[in-house]
Each structure stands twice: as C-alpha cells, then as structure tokens.
C-alpha positions as CSV (number, residue, x, y, z in Angstrom):
1,M,-74.0,-37.4,32.3
2,Q,-75.5,-40.6,33.9
3,E,-74.5,-42.1,37.2
4,E,-74.8,-45.9,37.7
5,K,-73.3,-47.7,40.8
6,E,-70.6,-45.1,41.2
7,I,-69.6,-45.3,37.5
8,F,-70.0,-42.0,35.7
9,Y,-70.8,-42.3,32.0
10,F,-70.4,-39.4,29.6
11,Y,-72.7,-39.5,26.5
12,C,-73.6,-37.4,23.6
13,I,-76.7,-37.6,21.4
14,Q,-75.9,-37.8,17.7
15,R,-78.6,-38.3,15.1
16,N,-81.0,-39.6,17.8
17,E,-78.5,-42.2,19.0
18,R,-76.9,-42.1,22.4
19,I,-73.1,-42.6,22.1
20,K,-70.9,-43.2,25.1
21,I,-67.8,-41.1,25.0
22,A,-66.1,-42.0,28.3
23,E,-66.7,-43.6,31.7
24,Y,-65.2,-42.7,35.1
25,Y,-65.1,-44.8,38.3
26,S,-65.2,-41.9,40.7
27,E,-66.3,-38.3,40.8
28,K,-62.7,-37.3,41.4
29,E,-61.5,-39.1,38.2
30,M,-64.3,-37.5,36.3
31,E,-63.3,-34.0,37.4
32,T,-59.6,-34.8,36.8
33,N,-60.4,-35.8,33.2
34,F,-62.4,-32.6,32.6
35,A,-65.6,-34.3,31.9
36,I,-67.5,-31.5,33.5
37,A,-65.7,-28.9,31.3
38,I,-67.1,-30.5,28.2
39,K,-70.6,-31.3,29.5
40,G,-73.0,-30.2,26.8
41,F,-70.1,-30.1,24.4
42,F,-72.0,-31.7,21.5
43,S,-75.5,-30.7,22.6
44,E,-75.0,-26.9,22.0
45,G,-77.0,-25.7,19.1
46,I,-75.6,-25.8,15.6
47,D,-76.3,-23.0,13.2
48,Y,-77.4,-24.4,9.8
49,S,-78.1,-20.9,8.3
50,G,-77.0,-20.8,4.7
51,L,-78.8,-24.0,3.7
52,E,-81.2,-21.9,1.7
53,K,-78.4,-21.1,-0.8
54,I,-78.2,-24.8,-1.8
55,E,-81.9,-25.6,-1.8
56,G,-83.0,-26.7,-5.3
57,V,-79.5,-26.8,-6.7
58,V,-79.0,-29.8,-9.0
59,K,-75.6,-29.2,-10.6
60,L,-72.6,-30.7,-8.7
61,S,-70.3,-27.8,-9.7
62,D,-72.7,-25.3,-8.1
63,V,-72.8,-27.4,-4.9
64,N,-69.0,-27.3,-4.7
65,E,-68.8,-23.6,-5.2
66,I,-71.5,-22.9,-2.6
67,M,-69.9,-25.2,0.0
68,K,-66.4,-23.9,-0.7
69,L,-67.6,-20.4,0.1
70,H,-69.8,-21.1,3.1
71,I,-68.2,-24.1,4.7
72,G,-64.6,-24.5,3.4
73,E,-63.0,-27.5,1.6
74,S,-61.4,-28.7,4.8
75,Y,-64.6,-30.4,5.8
76,Y,-66.0,-32.1,2.7
77,S,-64.8,-33.9,-0.4
78,I,-66.6,-34.6,-3.7
79,M,-65.7,-37.7,-5.7
80,N,-62.4,-37.9,-3.9
81,P,-62.8,-39.8,-0.6
82,Q,-60.8,-38.5,2.4
83,K,-60.8,-39.2,6.1
84,L,-62.1,-36.7,8.5
85,K,-64.3,-35.2,5.8
86,I,-67.9,-35.7,4.7
87,N,-67.7,-37.5,1.3
88,L,-70.0,-37.4,-1.7
89,E,-69.9,-39.9,-4.5
90,G,-72.0,-40.3,-7.6
91,K,-73.8,-43.6,-8.4
92,G,-75.2,-42.6,-11.8
93,S,-78.7,-41.6,-12.8
94,N,-78.6,-38.5,-10.6
95,K,-78.1,-40.6,-7.4
96,Y,-75.4,-40.1,-4.8
97,N,-74.0,-41.6,-1.6
98,I,-72.9,-39.6,1.5
99,Y,-70.4,-41.3,3.8
100,L,-67.4,-41.0,6.1
101,L,-64.3,-43.1,5.9
102,G,-63.6,-45.3,8.9
103,P,-60.2,-45.8,10.4
104,N,-59.4,-48.7,8.1
105,G,-60.8,-47.0,5.0
106,E,-64.2,-48.6,5.2
107,C,-67.3,-46.5,4.2
108,E,-69.7,-45.5,6.9
109,Y,-72.8,-44.4,4.9
110,I,-75.1,-41.6,6.0
111,E,-77.2,-41.7,2.8
112,E,-77.2,-44.2,-0.1
113,N,-78.6,-43.8,-3.6
114,E,-80.4,-40.5,-2.9
115,E,-81.3,-38.1,-5.6
116,A,-80.5,-34.4,-6.0
117,P,-81.5,-31.9,-4.8
118,F,-82.3,-33.6,-1.5
119,V,-78.9,-35.3,-1.3
120,F,-77.0,-32.1,-1.8
121,E,-79.0,-30.4,1.0
122,R,-78.2,-33.3,3.3
123,F,-74.5,-33.2,2.2
124,Y,-74.4,-29.5,3.1
125,N,-75.9,-30.1,6.6
126,E,-73.5,-33.0,7.3
127,A,-70.5,-30.9,6.4
128,V,-71.7,-28.0,8.6
129,Y,-72.2,-30.5,11.5
130,L,-68.7,-31.9,11.0
131,K,-67.1,-28.4,10.8
132,V,-68.8,-27.3,14.1
133,I,-67.9,-30.4,16.0
134,L,-64.3,-30.4,14.8
135,E,-63.9,-26.7,15.7
136,R,-65.3,-27.4,19.2
137,V,-62.9,-30.4,19.7
138,R,-60.0,-28.3,18.6
139,G,-61.1,-25.5,20.9
140,Y,-61.4,-27.9,23.8
141,E,-58.0,-29.4,23.1
142,A,-56.4,-25.9,23.2
143,N,-58.3,-25.2,26.5
144,L,-57.1,-28.5,28.0
145,M,-53.5,-27.9,26.9
146,S,-53.5,-24.4,28.4
147,Q,-54.3,-25.9,31.8
148,L,-51.1,-28.1,31.8
149,D,-47.8,-27.1,33.2
150,L,-45.9,-28.4,30.2
151,I,-46.4,-30.8,27.2
152,V,-44.4,-34.0,26.7
153,L,-44.1,-35.5,23.2
154,S,-42.3,-38.9,23.5
155,S,-42.7,-40.1,19.9
156,L,-40.4,-42.6,18.4
157,W,-40.9,-41.1,15.0
158,E,-42.7,-38.0,13.5
159,G,-43.1,-36.1,10.4
160,L,-43.2,-32.4,11.1
161,P,-45.2,-32.6,14.4
162,L,-48.1,-30.3,15.2
163,T,-48.1,-30.9,18.9
164,P,-45.2,-28.4,19.6
165,I,-47.0,-25.7,17.6
166,E,-50.3,-26.4,19.5
167,A,-48.3,-26.1,22.7
168,Y,-46.8,-22.8,21.6
169,S,-50.2,-21.4,20.7
170,V,-51.2,-21.5,24.3
171,G,-47.8,-20.5,25.7
172,R,-46.6,-23.9,26.9
173,A,-43.1,-25.3,26.9
174,I,-42.5,-28.8,25.6
175,V,-40.3,-31.8,26.3
176,A,-39.9,-33.7,23.0
177,T,-37.9,-36.5,21.6
178,R,-35.2,-35.6,19.1
179,V,-36.6,-37.5,16.1
180,D,-37.3,-36.6,12.5
181,G,-38.8,-33.1,12.1
182,T,-39.2,-32.3,15.8
183,P,-35.8,-30.5,16.2
184,E,-36.9,-28.1,13.3
185,I,-39.6,-26.8,15.6
186,V,-38.4,-27.3,19.2
187,R,-35.4,-25.1,20.2
188,D,-33.6,-27.0,22.9
189,G,-33.4,-24.9,26.0
190,V,-35.3,-22.0,24.4
191,D,-39.0,-23.0,24.2
192,G,-38.5,-26.6,25.3
193,Y,-36.1,-29.5,25.8
194,L,-35.1,-32.1,23.3
195,I,-34.3,-35.6,24.6
196,D,-33.3,-39.0,23.2
197,P,-36.1,-41.4,22.3
198,K,-36.8,-44.3,24.6
199,S,-35.0,-42.6,27.5
200,L,-37.1,-42.5,30.7
201,E,-34.3,-40.9,32.6
202,Q,-34.0,-38.0,30.2
203,I,-37.8,-37.5,30.2
204,A,-37.9,-37.4,33.9
205,E,-34.8,-35.1,34.1
206,A,-36.2,-32.6,31.5
207,V,-39.7,-32.5,33.1
208,C,-38.2,-31.8,36.5
209,K,-36.0,-29.0,35.1
210,V,-39.1,-27.3,33.7
211,I,-41.3,-27.9,36.8
212,E,-38.8,-27.0,39.4
213,N,-37.4,-23.8,37.8
214,D,-40.3,-21.3,37.6
215,E,-38.1,-18.6,36.1
216,K,-36.8,-20.8,33.4
217,R,-40.3,-22.2,32.6
218,E,-41.9,-18.8,32.4
219,K,-39.1,-17.7,30.0
220,M,-39.7,-20.7,27.9
221,E,-43.4,-20.1,27.8
222,M,-42.9,-16.5,26.7
223,N,-40.5,-17.7,24.0
224,A,-43.0,-20.3,22.9
225,K,-45.9,-17.9,22.6
226,E,-43.7,-15.3,20.8
227,R,-42.5,-18.0,18.3
228,Y,-46.1,-19.0,17.6
229,V,-47.2,-15.5,16.9
230,K,-44.2,-14.7,14.6
231,E,-44.0,-18.0,12.7
232,F,-47.1,-20.3,13.1
233,S,-50.2,-18.1,13.6
234,F,-53.0,-17.9,11.1
235,A,-52.0,-14.3,10.4
236,Q,-48.5,-15.4,9.4
237,L,-49.9,-18.3,7.3
238,A,-52.2,-15.9,5.4
239,E,-49.4,-13.5,4.9
240,K,-47.0,-16.2,3.5
241,Y,-49.6,-17.5,1.2
242,S,-50.4,-14.0,-0.1
243,R,-46.7,-13.3,-0.6
244,F,-46.2,-16.6,-2.4
245,Y,-49.0,-15.8,-4.9
246,E,-47.8,-12.3,-5.4
247,E,-44.4,-13.6,-6.4
248,L,-45.8,-16.0,-9.1
C-alpha cells in the first residue's frame, strides 16, 4: 500500500511489475472497501512443488496427464484456447506459445516460440500461479459476501446465475430480479425475495423487508445455508456425478 497526497494506492507485484489494483481517496474509503483485508493478498508465497514431475518431459500427452492430476483442467488448456485459463499452442518444430486470452479474445503472450521441455515447465508454473490466485480471489469474495447483511442481484437477464448459490454458501439471503433462470434457484419468501426487473421501488421494499425484520432474515439465512448444503455443495456435486456414472 502506498500513500500519496491523501490518495491510497493498492498494488500487487506480478512478474516483477507493479500493478495498481485500486485507489482510495481517504483512509475511511480504503477500510470500507476492504483494502486492508486483502493486503498481501498476492504477495503470499506460492507453492510450486510438483514441478519436478514435469522436468524433462517432452511429450505433450504426458504434460497433459501430469497437469490434469496435479493442477486440474480448470486452470489450463492445450490447443484449445479458453478465457481464464493458461493456454498452450504448438507452433511446429517442437516450439510452443503460452498465453492468456484478453477480454476481447486477443492473445496476451507469456512465452513465444519456446522449445520443450523448458516451455512445458513454464506452462506448469503459470497454471499453478493462476490456480492459486483464482482460489484466493474466490476465497476473498466469499469472505466479503459473508460480511454483508444481504445480497442484491438486479440483473436484467441471466442464464442460471451463480450469485444466489454463492450467497447461500455463506448463509445470506438474496433479493433478485425475476428473470430467466433466477427463479429456479431463489425461492421467493423462503431464502430471498424475487422482484420485477427495473423496479427501484420493489428493490427498496424487498431490501427493507429483509433488513428490518431480524427474525425473518435469520430464517431466510438458515434456509439459504441448508439449501446450499443439500443441493449445491461440492459434496452433493461429487455424489451426483458418481451416481450419474454408475447409472451409465
């Protein structure tokens, strides 16, 4: 954290570059936005153990099997570029590029035209780095959400939204617009309130109903947490996958 003329800047150091994450115009604003809570967030050590398993590997199929086992396919992709993953593409003659996809699909290269086995070791390290940072971000988001009185999801459209499930995971009720897949998750009056989109009056009314009635809010929070454990937890997901494969 750096202070300049009453402006507080929050930085992280990534690959020897200082990156500004946020700025706050008073200490009170900084504290309100939880900057202190995430001080050192990116600077904590990252465990790269396991790298020895990929040292000297030259076959792409072996790289994939090792990384699938020790990192997980959620954080990297080989020959199939995807956002929010470290991507590897072949350039011929045993040379490869490592890159991220930007918001508009542009390639942000980390390594270009590097040869195996070095490029595979770098690919492994970058995937580990991404995994750890994303896990920390998700943990911070859950911690942040748990400090709120309730969650408001005022979307005009959705698929099947994750925000209600995230709110339920920390036992928080939600006020959400009645659009697309949201009513499939939010049970009106049980673990949240459903409102019409673009209605400021309904948002305000629903928020006040939750905030002003402690007994009702606590009941909703209990229902939300119970719903998460029974339907959306990782344990339930694993059980459903297992049951699905057993029935094949």
